[in-house]
Every structure is written in C-alpha cells, then in structure tokens.
N, C-alpha and C positions, 0 to 999 in steps of 0.2 A: 452171406445168405442174402439171395435177390428177392424184392427189387432194390435196386440201387440209381442214384441219380447223380450224374454229373452238370454240375454248372460252369459255363463261362459267361462272366459279367455279372452284373448286380440285377435283383430282382426288384428294382426301384423305379418302374416306369421308364428306364432307358432300354436299349436294343439289348439283349441276351439271348443265350440259346442254353436251353437244360435238355439232356439227353435221359430219358427215363429208360431203363434197362429192367425188362419184367420178367425174364427167365430165358431159358434155353428154348431156341426153336424145335430142337429134336431132342428132348431130354432123355429119351431112350436109346440113344444112338452115341458110342463113344467115338469121338474124332480124334486126329493128332493132336497135339500141343499147339494152341492157339486158334487151332481152324472152328472151333466150334462157332456156330451161328447163335447170336442172343437176339431176341425180338425187343426192339426199341420203339419207344416214341418220342420224336424229336418234336420239342416245342419251340417254334421260332418266334420270338416277339421283337417287334420294331414298330412302335406306335405310329399309325393305328392297327397295324396287322398284328394279329395274335392266331398262329396256326400250329396245328398238328399234324405230323407227317409219320406215318408207321414203316419203319424200316428194318433190314434184319443187318446186322453188323456182325463182325468176327472179332473173336478176344484179341486175335493178333493185333487188329487195328486200334484197338483201345491201347494195349502195350506200346506200339510204336508212338501214339500221341503223347503218352506218358513220358516216354524218353525224350522226346522233343520239349517236351514243356519243362522237364528238369533240367536240360539244355538251356534254355531262355529264362529260367526262372529270376535270374538278375536283371531282365530287361534287356539284355544283350543277346547276341548270336545271330546266326543266320534266317533267314526267312525260311518258312517251310510250308509245305500245303500238303493236305491229307484228303483223299477221296474214300469215302466209306459207302457200301451197299451199292457196288457196281458203279460208281459215279453219280449216284443220286443225292448225295449229301456229302458238300466238301467245306473243308475249313483251311484257310490261307492265313499266315502270320506274317507279321512285318514288326519285327523288335527294332527298338531303338535306344539307344543310349540315354537320348535327350527326354524320354518321355514314356507313357504307357505303350503297351504292344498292342497293335491293332489286327483286329480278327475279321478278316472276311466271311461271311457265311454264305453259303449257296444251297439251296435246295430244291430238287425239281420232284414233280409227281406225273405220271403218267397213265394213271389207274382209269378213274372216270372223265378226268379232261386234262389238259396240259396245265401246269401251274409251276411258277418260278418265283422264287423268293430270294432275293439277293439283299444282305445289308452288312453294315459293319458294327463291330462291338469293340468298346475299349476296355483293355483287360489292365488294370492297376498289379501291382506284385501280389496284392493281396487275393486277387482273383485268381491268379495263376497258382498260389500256393493252395488256395481251397480245390481247386480243379486237380491239382496234383494228389491233394487228400482223399478226394472223390475216386479217382481213377484206381488209387492203390487200394482202396476197400473193395472197388469193383473186381478187379484182378485178383484179390485175396479170397474173395466170393466165388470166383468162377473158377479157380484151381482147387478148393475144397468141395466142389459139388460132383 
C-alpha cells in the first residue's frame, strides 16, 4: 500500500536523501510490468540546503536500484549510476572495501527556474540494508496495486 519512503543516509543533520512515493501517476491505466509511473517527492538534505523536488519515476527504476544495492550490500562491488525521471534525478555510488559507500546525489529542476543540487551521502552498511528493506516494501506495494 502506498505511500512509501526510501531513505538513503541518516536523518541526523547529515546529508541524506529521502524519496517519498505517494502513488501512481496514472492509477486508472494498466502499464506493462515495471513501466508504471509513480509520483514522487525527492527530499534533498545537505545542510544548510533542505529542498523538495516533485518527479515521476518508473517502478522499473526502483527495481534496478534494489538489485544494485543488494549487490553492494557488503560495501564491495562495482561503481554504479542510476538516472531517474528522464535525467532530472541521479544517484551515483562508489563502493569501497575500506569504508562506507559514497553516494553522489544530483537533482535538477527546470520548471519555474533552473535549480541544481549536488552533494554526497555517506552510506554505512545499515543504511544500505534499510534502503533495501524500503525498496522491497515499495516494490511489493506496487506489484499488488
């Protein structure tokens, strides 16, 4: 059941991102598997910036992100970049055996004026595990709708 929120990073005054999925963009239209558009609000927090951007993301994009995070859950694995909402939102990951995973967050908005937010999030193993749980709950909720 929607809404669902995906958390990347800690909400303790440090840079983090939360993706709030509020529902289907076209709830009365049946799309091919994974192609449903979801209405989302990306909360980008990198003090002193605390911004919210409304974007539409495909279920398939969340599925690809979950697969990648499961691969690097041990903190090891290849670097990866994921583009959402036609390139308006991007996450890039740099795993390392020696420390936490770094996640670069890039958000662009061109509606009323050009806005661009870029910052880094440090992901500890527990952050990745929580994101995997959030994504599993989200994908489960979207498959039963």
